[in-house]
Structure formats: structure tokens, C-alpha cells
N, C-alpha and C positions, 0 to 999 in steps of 0.2 A: 143685745145678744152676745152670749159668751162663746168662747172657743169650743168647738166641737171636735172630736178626735178625727173626724173626716177632713177637717181643715188642714191637717198635717200632710197627708199624701197629696192633697189637691195643690197646696202651695209648693210641695217638693216637686211635683210634676211641672209646675209652672217654672220653677227655678231651672230644672233640667232642660226644659224647652228653650228658655231664653239662653242658656249656656251653649246648647247646640246651635241655635240660630246665629250667635255670635262667634262661632267657630272657636270656642275655648278648648285647650288642650285637655287631656285625660287627667293629668296631675292638678291642673287648675280646677277642673270640675270637682275632684275629690276633696280639695282643700275647701272650696266654697260650700260643698254639701256639709262636710265635717263641722264647719263653722256654724252653718244654718242649724243643723241638728242639736248642736250644743246650745245655740241660743233658744231654741224651741223648748228644749228640755228644762231650761231654767225660768220659763215664763210662768206667770201667774195665770191659773186656769179661769180666773175671773175676768181676764183680759178678753178683748173682743177679736173677731176675725180681721178687723182692719189692723190690729197690732201684729198679728202673725204675718200679714201681707207686707207690712212695713219692714219686717225682718228680711224679706226677699230682697227689697231695695238695698237695705244696709249691707247685707253680705256681698252684694254685687259691686258695691262702690269701690273697694281696694282694686278690683280686677278691671273695671272700666272707667274709673275715674269720672271726668265730667261728661264723657259720651253717654248717649242714651241707649241703654241695653234694650229697652222696650220698644225702640223705634219701629222695627219691623212688625211687631204685634200691633202697635197702635195704627200703623198705616193699613195693615189688613183689616183691622176692625172697621176703620172708617171707610175703606173702599167697599167692603161687603155691604154696608148700609147705604152708601152713595149710589150703588148699582140700582137699588130699588127705590131711591128717594122719589123719583117722579111717579112711579106706580103707587107708592104709598100716599102721595099727595092726592092723586087722582081719586083713590079709593076713599080718602077722608072727605073729599068735596062732595061725595055722593051721600054722605050721612045726613041726618036731620040736624045734627049739631057737630060740625067738623072740629070745633075747638075741644069739646069733651073727648072726641076721638083722639085728637092730637095729645091731650093730656094723658090719656091711657097708654098711648104708644110711648110717651116720654117716660112714663113709670116702667113700662115693660122693657125699656132699654137696658135695665139692670140685669135682666135675666136672659136676654137673647144670646144664643150660643154663636159666637164668632170664631170658633176653633178653626185651625187649619183644615182646609178641604171641605168645610161645611158651607153648603149653599142654603140660604134662608128661602123658605117657601113663603112667598108674600101672602098667599091666601090663608094658609094655616096660621101664620104669625098674626095677621089681622084679625082672624076669627077668634083666636084664643085671647089676644089682648083686649079686644073690644067686648068679649062676652064674659070675661072673668070678673065676678063681683068682688068689690072691695069690702074688707071687713067693717071699716068705717068710711062711708061714701059721702064725701062733702064736694064731690067734683062739680056739681051743679052751682053751688055757691061760689066755688073758686072760679069757674068759668064766667060766671056773672060779674065778679069782681074784676077779672082781667078785662072784660069788655068795656068796663067803665074806667079802667085805669089810664093814667097818662104817662106812667113809667112801669117798666117791668124788668127785673134783674133775675137772670138764672145763673146760679153758681155751677160752674162746669165741673164735671166729675170725670169719668172714663172716656176714652176715645170709643168710637162706635156709638155708644148711646148719645154722645154729643151731636151726632148727626140728627137724631130724633129730637133733641132739644132745638136744633136749628129748624126743623119741620114745624115744632110747636111755635116758635117765634114767627115763622113764615105764615102760619095759619092765624095766629093771634093779631098781628099787625098792630100792636101798641105803639103809639107815636114815639115814645122814647124808650127803646129796647136795649138792654145791656147784657153782656155775657162775660163772665169772669173766668179767668184761667190760672193755672199754676204759673209762677215766675220762673221755675226751672223744672226739668224732668223729675217726676215722682212716680214710680211704677208705671201704670199704663194710663195715668191722668192726663188730661189735654192741656197743652201749653199754647202759647200764642202761634207758634209754627203750625201745629196741627189745625188750630182754629181757622187760620187763614187758608190752609189747604182744602178745608171742606166748605169754604165760603161762608163762614159765619159772619163775615163783615158785610155781606149782602143783606142780612136781616137784623143786624144788631151792631152796637158800638162795642 
């Protein structure tokens, strides 16, 4: 996927939200935004949305140093999903194949809106995630392989969706389950700190 023009205001709004949440001064905000816009203007349009998202983290580094500027956003994302974790698990266990349901929710984790003030409706979320067809649907084969597996590794991505990865591991119950994290903060990606906070160690190494 290449950069879309809509990626620019989306990432800029994220940058401003992070600056506000970390109580940056007005002049600091202007300098960071100026640097971000300059960096974006010089980007190759064949780059990916991940590349423009990485710019957000890069322009924040001089201001926040080693501190985690995304800390509040990551915690909010995880907390919102943890609030409905037990309900989601209960709903999954009612399905004919809970594992396929858990796989669908894990995929849907990428698009679940965890913006400030947004309350996730468990029923609409479940209905949409479980009923939406995949363009290429190999879920049954994947589920069958997982059921036969002796080990399973999930490469962690963003906070929030990591809670749904935990749910998948909880449902799958593969004997040797592993979950990998970032070694240091990078945007809203999960690190060891957040993984332990959501209890990932209860279902995986």
C-alpha cells in the first residue's frame, strides 16, 4: 500500500494529539509540526503509510528523548479492549468454532477505533468482525494448523489489538505459545511493559 493524501492529516492529527497529551508548549508544537511537514513534503510517494507514521515518532524524539510519548495512548487502547475481554471470550465460546472467531477478531484489531471517548459496542464489533468476508479466506486451514501445532509465535504490533492477540492465544491454547514485543518504545507498538500490563504472560512466553 502506498501513501494516500489522507495519510497526511491523519498522522498530523495524531501528532498534535500526542503533543497535547504530553503538555508540549505552543512553540514546541510549532517546531515539531514544522519539522514533520518538511519531512513529509520530501517523502517518496511510493513509500508506505508505515513510513509516514514513522516520521511522527522521529520528530517527537528530540522533544521527549527516551520517554514514551505514546504511553497514554497505548494504555487507553489496552484498557478499552481489556474492559470487554471477558465479554468477547464469552461470545467466542458460544460459536461453533471459537478459534476461527478469535482469528477474525485478531485481524479486526487493526481497524477497531480506540480514539479518546470512544466506547466499543461489543455486539456490533463482534457482528461486524465475525460476518465480514475475507477476500482470500484460508482461516479454516490456519485454524486446523494451529490446533495441530506444538508451538505458536505471534509478532506483536500495536497496543489495543495486542489484547485481541492475547484472546487468540487464550482460545488456541497451543502448548508452547510465544508473543514478541518491541525492545523499546516505537509509536504505539507494544513493548514488554504493556505486554505484562495486559497479562500476556498468562497465555504466552
